[in-house]
C-alpha positions in Angstrom: 0.1 0.1 0.0 1.5 3.4 -0.9 1.9 5.9 2.1 0.8 9.2 1.8 3.0 11.7 3.9 0.8 13.9 6.0 3.7 16.6 5.9 5.2 18.2 8.7 3.3 18.9 11.5 5.0 21.9 13.5 3.9 21.7 17.1 3.6 25.3 18.9 3.5 24.2 22.5 4.9 26.9 24.2 1.3 27.8 25.5 1.1 24.1 26.8 4.5 24.0 28.2 3.8 26.9 30.4 0.6 25.0 31.7 2.3 21.7 32.3 2.7 21.8 36.0 0.5 21.8 39.0 -2.4 24.6 39.5 -0.2 26.0 42.4 2.9 26.5 40.1 1.0 28.7 37.4 2.3 32.2 38.2 2.4 33.9 34.6 -1.1 33.5 33.3 -1.7 34.7 29.8 -3.2 38.5 29.8 -7.0 37.2 29.2 -6.8 35.1 32.2 -9.6 37.3 33.8 -11.7 37.4 30.4 -15.0 35.6 30.2 -14.6 32.5 27.8 -18.3 32.7 26.8 -20.8 35.8 27.3 -24.2 34.8 28.0 -26.8 37.6 28.3 -29.4 37.4 31.1 -27.0 35.3 33.4 -27.9 37.6 36.4 -27.8 34.7 38.8 -24.4 33.4 37.9 -25.5 30.1 36.5 -22.7 30.0 34.1 -19.5 29.1 36.4 -15.9 28.5 35.6 -16.2 31.2 32.6 -13.0 32.7 32.8 -10.0 31.7 30.6 -8.1 31.3 33.9 -10.5 28.3 34.8 -9.5 26.5 31.4 -5.8 27.2 32.3 -6.1 25.6 35.6 -8.1 22.5 34.1 -5.4 22.3 31.4 -2.6 22.5 33.9 -4.2 19.8 36.4 -5.2 17.5 33.6 -1.9 15.5 33.9 -1.1 15.3 30.2 -1.2 18.1 27.9 0.9 16.1 25.5 -1.9 13.5 25.1 -4.3 16.7 24.0 -1.7 17.7 21.5 -1.6 14.1 20.1 -5.3 14.0 20.0 -5.2 17.1 17.8 -2.8 15.8 15.3 -4.7 12.5 15.1 -7.9 14.7 14.6 -6.0 16.6 11.7 -4.8 13.5 10.0 -8.4 12.0 9.9 -10.2 15.0 8.7 -7.8 16.4 6.2 -6.4 13.4 4.9 -7.5 9.5 5.8 -11.0 9.8 5.9 -11.5 10.8 2.3 -13.1 9.1 -0.8 -14.3 5.7 -0.1 -13.7 6.0 3.8 -15.4 9.3 4.0 -17.4 9.7 7.2 -21.1 10.3 5.9 -23.1 13.1 7.5 -25.8 10.2 8.3 -23.1 7.9 9.9 -21.6 10.9 12.0 -25.1 11.8 13.0 -26.0 8.1 14.0 -22.8 8.1 16.2 -23.3 11.6 18.1 -27.0 11.1 18.2 -26.7 7.7 20.1 -24.4 9.0 22.5 -26.2 12.1 23.3 -29.4 10.0 23.8 -27.7 7.5 26.2 -26.7 10.7 28.0 -30.3 11.8 28.2 -31.3 8.4 29.5 -28.6 8.2 32.1 -30.1 10.4 34.6 -27.4 12.9 35.5 -29.5 15.6 34.2 -33.0 14.1 35.4 -35.1 14.6 38.4 -37.8 12.1 39.4 -36.7 10.4 36.0 -37.6 13.5 34.0 -34.7 14.7 31.5 -34.0 18.7 31.8 -32.9 19.8 28.7 -31.9 23.2 30.0 -30.1 21.5 33.1 -28.1 19.5 30.2 -27.3 22.7 27.9 -26.4 25.1 30.9 -23.8 22.1 31.8 -22.6 22.4 28.3 -22.5 26.3 28.5 -20.4 26.1 31.9 -17.9 23.8 29.8 -17.3 26.6 27.3 -19.5 25.3 24.7 -22.0 27.9 22.6 -25.5 26.4 22.8 -28.2 28.4 21.1 -31.9 28.5 20.4 -33.0 27.4 16.9 -33.2 31.3 16.1 -29.8 31.8 17.3 -30.4 33.3 20.6 -27.8 32.9 23.3 -29.1 34.5 26.3 -30.3 32.1 29.3 -33.9 33.3 29.2 -34.1 32.3 25.5 -32.5 29.2 26.0 -34.6 28.2 29.1 -37.8 29.0 27.2 -36.5 27.2 24.0 -35.6 24.0 25.8 -37.8 20.9 26.0 -39.9 20.8 29.2 -38.9 18.0 31.5 -39.8 14.8 30.0 -39.5 10.9 30.7 -37.2 9.4 28.2 -38.5 6.0 27.1 -35.9 3.6 25.9 -38.0 3.0 22.8 -38.6 6.5 21.6 -41.4 6.7 19.0 -39.5 8.5 16.2 -39.4 7.0 12.6 -35.7 7.3 12.6 -33.0 7.9 15.2 -32.7 11.3 13.8 -36.5 12.1 14.8 -36.0 10.5 18.1 -33.1 12.7 18.7 -35.3 15.7 18.0 -37.8 14.4 20.5 -35.5 15.3 23.3 -33.1 17.9 21.9 -34.7 21.3 20.8 -31.8 23.4 21.0 -28.9 24.3 18.7 -25.8 22.0 19.9 -23.6 22.5 16.8 -20.8 24.1 18.6 -20.6 21.3 21.1 -21.0 18.4 18.3 -18.3 20.0 16.4 -15.8 20.7 19.0 -16.5 17.2 21.2 -18.2 14.7 19.3 -16.5 15.1 15.8 -12.9 14.8 16.9 -13.6 12.0 18.9 -15.7 10.0 16.6 -13.3 11.2 13.6 -10.2 9.7 16.0 -12.2 6.3 16.3 -12.8 6.2 12.5 -9.0 6.8 12.1 -8.3 3.7 13.8 -10.9 1.7 12.2 -9.3 3.0 8.6 -5.8 1.5 10.0 -7.7 -1.8 11.1 -9.4 -1.9 7.8 -6.4 -1.1 5.5 -3.7 -2.8 7.6 -5.2 -5.6 9.6 -8.1 -6.5 7.6 -7.9 -10.2 8.6 -8.3 -9.5 12.3 -11.9 -8.0 11.4 -13.0 -11.7 10.6 -11.4 -13.0 13.7 -13.6 -10.9 16.1 -16.8 -12.9 14.9 -18.6 -9.3 15.3 -22.3 -9.8 15.7 -25.1 -7.4 15.5 -27.9 -8.6 18.0 -31.2 -7.4 19.6 -31.6 -9.1 23.0 -34.8 -9.1 25.3 -34.4 -10.1 28.7 -37.7 -10.8 30.5 -37.1 -11.4 34.3 -40.2 -13.1 36.0 -42.1 -11.6 38.6 -41.0 -13.1 42.3 -44.3 -12.7 43.7 -46.2 -14.4 40.7 -43.8 -16.9 39.0 -44.9 -17.9 35.6 -46.3 -14.7 34.3 -43.3 -13.9 32.3 -43.2 -17.3 30.2 -47.2 -17.0 30.0 -46.8 -13.5 28.1 -43.6 -14.8 25.9 -45.6 -18.0 24.9 -48.8 -16.0 24.1 -46.7 -13.1 22.2 -44.6 -16.1 20.3 -47.7 -17.9 19.2 -49.5 -15.0 17.6 -46.9 -12.5 16.5 -43.7 -14.2 15.8 -44.4 -14.8 12.1 -46.2 -11.5 11.6 -45.0 -8.0 11.4 -45.2 -7.5 15.1 -42.6 -9.7 15.9 -40.3 -6.9 17.0 -38.5 -7.7 20.2 -39.2 -4.1 21.5 -42.9 -4.9 21.2 -42.6 -7.9 23.5 -40.5 -5.8 26.0 -43.1 -3.0 26.0 -45.9 -5.5 26.8 -43.9 -7.0 29.4 -43.3 -3.6 31.1 -47.0 -2.5 30.3 -46.7 1.4 30.9 -46.6 2.2 27.1 -49.2 0.1 25.7 -52.1 0.9 23.6 -55.8 0.3 24.4 -55.7 -2.7 22.0 -52.6 -4.2 23.3 -54.1 -3.7 26.9 -57.2 -5.7 25.8 -54.7 -8.4 24.3 -53.0 -8.6 27.8 -56.5 -8.8 29.6 -57.7 -11.4 27.2 -54.8 -13.8 28.1 -54.8 -12.7 31.8 -51.3 -11.4 31.8 -50.1 -9.9 35.0 -47.0 -7.8 34.0 -44.7 -5.4 35.6 -47.2 -2.4 35.4 -49.6 -4.5 36.9 -47.4 -5.5 39.7 -47.3 -1.7 40.6 -50.9 -1.6 40.4 -51.4 -4.5 42.9 -48.9 -3.2 45.5 -50.6 0.3 45.5 -54.0 -1.5 46.1 -52.5 -3.0 49.3 -51.9 0.4 50.4 -55.2 2.4 49.4 -58.6 1.7 48.8 -60.6 1.9 45.9 -57.7 1.7 43.8 -58.6 1.7 39.8 -55.4 3.0 38.1 -53.8 6.2 37.2 -57.2 8.3 37.1 -58.2 7.3 40.7 -59.3 10.4 42.7 -56.4 10.3 45.3 -58.1 12.9 47.4 -60.9 10.4 48.1 -58.2 7.6 48.8 -57.6 6.7 52.4 -55.7 4.0 54.2 -57.3 0.4 54.5 -58.7 0.2 58.3 -58.5 -3.6 57.9 -55.2 -4.2 56.4 -52.2 -4.6 58.5 -49.8 -2.5 56.8 -46.6 -3.5 55.1 -44.4 -1.2 56.3 -41.7 -1.9 53.8 -44.1 -1.6 51.0 -45.6 1.7 52.4 -42.0 3.1 52.8 -41.1 2.3 49.3 -44.2 4.0 47.6 -44.0 7.2 50.1 -40.2 7.8 50.1 -39.8 6.8 53.8 -43.1 8.4 54.4 -41.8 12.0 52.8 -44.3 12.2 50.0 -48.0 10.8 49.3 -48.7 7.4 47.9 -50.0 9.0 44.6 -46.6 10.6 43.9 -44.8 7.2 45.0 -47.1 5.3 42.4 -46.1 7.8 39.6 -42.5 7.7 40.4 -42.9 3.8 40.1 -44.4 4.0 36.6 -41.6 6.5 35.6 -38.9 4.2 36.7 -40.4 1.2 35.1 -40.8 3.0 31.8 -37.3 4.4 31.8 -36.0 1.0 32.3 -34.3 -0.7 29.5 -34.7 -4.6 28.9 -33.2 -4.4 25.4 -29.7 -4.8 24.4 -28.9 -4.1 20.8 -26.0 -3.2 18.6 -22.8 -4.6 17.4 -20.7 -6.5 19.7 -17.0 -8.2 19.4 -16.3 -11.6 20.8 -14.3 -10.2 23.5 -17.1 -8.0 24.7 -20.3 -8.5 27.1 -23.7 -8.5 25.5 -25.9 -7.0 28.2 -26.1 -9.6 30.9 -26.8 -12.8 28.6 -25.4 -16.1 30.5 -22.1 -17.3 29.1 -23.6 -20.4 27.4 -25.8 -18.1 25.3 -22.9 -15.6 24.7 -20.9 -18.6 23.5 -23.6 -19.3 20.9 -24.0 -15.8 19.6 -20.3 -15.8 18.7 -20.1 -19.5 17.7 -18.1 -20.2 14.6 -20.6 -22.8 13.8 -23.1 -20.0 12.4 -23.8 -20.9 8.8 -24.0 -17.9 6.3 -26.5 -20.3 4.0 -29.8 -18.9 5.8 -31.9 -20.7 3.2 -30.5 -24.3 4.2 -30.9 -23.3 7.7 -34.5 -22.1 7.4 -35.6 -25.4 5.1 -33.9 -27.9 7.7 -31.4 -29.4 5.3 -28.7 -27.6 7.4 -28.3 -27.2 11.3 -26.2 -24.6 13.4 -27.0 -22.8 16.8 -29.9 -20.7 15.1 -33.5 -21.1 14.3 -34.9 -19.0 11.1 -38.0 -17.8 10.4 -38.9 -16.7 7.0 -41.2 -13.6 7.1 -41.4 -13.5 3.4 -42.1 -15.5 0.5 -40.3 -18.3 -1.2 -39.4 -16.1 -4.1 -38.5 -13.0 -1.8 -37.3 -14.5 1.8 -37.3 -12.3 4.8 -35.3 -14.4 6.9 -35.2 -13.5 10.8 -32.7 -15.6 12.9 -32.9 -16.5 16.4 -30.0 -18.0 18.6 -31.4 -21.5 20.1 -30.9 -22.5 23.7 -28.2 -24.8 24.5 -30.1 -27.3 26.2 -32.5 -29.1 23.9 -36.1 -29.1 25.0 -38.3 -32.2 25.2 -40.9 -30.7 22.5 -38.6 -29.7 19.5 -41.7 -28.9 17.6 -42.6 -25.8 19.9 -41.1 -22.8 18.6 -40.8 -21.4 22.0 -38.4 -23.9 22.8 -36.5 -23.2 19.8 -36.0 -19.4 20.5 -36.1 -18.9 24.3 -33.2 -19.4 26.8 -34.0 -19.5 30.2 -31.2 -18.8 32.9 -32.3 -20.0 36.3 -29.8 -18.1 38.4 -31.6 -14.8 37.5 -35.1 -16.2 36.5 -35.0 -14.5 33.3 -35.8 -15.6 30.0 -33.7 -14.3 26.9 -34.5 -13.9 23.1 -31.6 -13.2 20.9 -32.3 -11.9 17.6 -29.4 -12.4 15.2 -29.1 -9.3 12.6 -25.6 -10.0 11.0 -22.8 -11.9 11.4 -19.1 -11.0 10.5 -16.9 -14.0 9.4 -13.8 -14.2 7.5 -15.6 -15.7 4.5 -18.5 -13.2 4.8 -16.4 -10.2 4.5 -13.9 -11.7 2.0 -12.9 -9.1 -0.9 -13.5 -11.0 -4.2 -13.2 -9.3 -7.6 -16.1 -11.4 -8.8 -18.3 -9.9 -6.2 -21.1 -7.6 -7.5 -20.9 -3.7 -6.7 -23.7 -4.4 -4.1 -22.0 -7.2 -2.5 -18.9 -5.3 -2.4 -20.6 -2.3 -0.6 -22.4 -4.6 1.9 -19.0 -6.6 2.9 -17.4 -3.0 3.2 -20.0 -1.8 5.5 -20.1 -5.0 7.6 -16.4 -4.7 8.0 -16.1 -0.9 8.6 -18.8 -1.2 11.1 -16.7 -4.1 12.9 -13.5 -2.1 12.7 -15.2 0.9 14.3 -16.1 -1.3 17.5 -12.7 -2.8 17.4 -11.0 0.7 17.4 -12.2 1.5 20.9 -9.6 -1.3 22.2 -6.6 0.2 23.6 -4.5 -2.5 21.7 -5.9 -1.4 18.4 -5.6 2.4 19.3 -2.1 1.8 20.4 -1.1 0.2 16.8 -2.9 2.6 15.0 -1.1 5.5 16.7 2.1 4.2 16.2 1.6 3.6 12.4 0.2 6.9 11.8 3.2 8.5 13.6 5.3 6.2 11.7 4.0 6.9 8.2 3.7 10.7 8.4 6.5 13.3 8.8 6.1 14.5 12.4 8.6 17.3 13.5 8.9 17.1 17.3 9.8 20.8 18.4 8.7 20.3 21.8 10.8 18.1 24.1 7.9 17.3 26.5 5.7 16.0 23.5 8.8 14.0 22.2 9.2 12.3 25.6 5.7 11.7 25.9 5.5 9.8 22.5 8.9 8.0 23.2 7.4 6.7 26.5 4.0 5.8 25.1 4.6 4.9 21.8 8.5 4.2 21.7 7.9 2.3 18.3 7.0 5.2 16.8 10.5 7.0 17.6 13.5 6.3 15.4 16.5 7.2 17.4 
């Protein structure tokens, strides 16, 4: 492969060198130390903190490794100006998918939530405090406008209802985060793609060895007070929906939680006498109050049962140790259930955990036995560790593949026994839908492949390489390669020593 020279990177590190000591040692700040980093109109209460350049200088000095930041900047420059071009260019769609997924994960994480309601203004304010410029859609940057434009505190359901991830993202974030996205996410994501570029072009064979799998996993944990309800739901759902357009495992998860179901879905649950996790909350609250009939109860008319010997633990859990009324505890319990996520999905390497699936099931997910001949598995002429259901026609098949349990059930004709794994240690049932697999043969680059097949293999390999790029060993190998195969001028001794210590193979004495 021809090596493109990046050209000399002249490092102006005088600023960093001044700040490379402890905070207390900083004596000579730059002249703008007392100046504000950002000017935010309407900040009369001092909501924006750490807003002077001296705060940034202190953080830089105490971060421990300004040379690491310099290296990050060099790698980002290589990625954006040279390597991520042409066939390896990062599309706007791929970039948006990456940062939107991470921002949605942050929103679901709870750091900016109160009582499970995500507060966009709190989130935006934290970014402003970190020196990023956040605006309204009309370009206003004053706090009053930002607060008014931010989405009202809302519950972030794991299964947001947007048609696409972009739609889901806009259901949560209404402000303009372009400065934050460009300055924080873009360098980070591009550096990860740069490592993926190295893996794809310099270590292609290692991609197939990861046995990367794109999966969707649902975990249904049985009720401790009513054992058997989980498998009752699973069996009814599989019998009725597994071969229909409603086979989506997210639907099964939602039915088990029961807090975000339609009138028709609730009627279906009632017709099968299924008592799910939402029912559990209702039953527990019903033990505490009279005449409980659901969320529309007139709580002002509710009084404690006189004939019921109160369960102190139960009452305490729904009243915050008697600090708020039961109706608020009921709402909090339902919110907590709604934000809980019993679906795990994405691309995983064989070295990573897949949610908390048991070991035997994980081994099956990454089994080298999984055939790429889906048609033969579907018609039964071949066997592996999967069960395939065709949702299309014989002429136009739509195969949906599931990992089979490791213990064979007595009734092998029962479809539940073919796709549901029970873990006795957690009293949980798992269904694993296998969306795509990476094997050496499946991504083999053949000149005879059609353009469509080549594009499919390329995307499969790049997606796997992107996941691989998060490991320390791959990042280090990639950095050494890029430093070695580009002309770098180490004009700062501290940076040179940092590279020599951490990436000695990149230094030719």
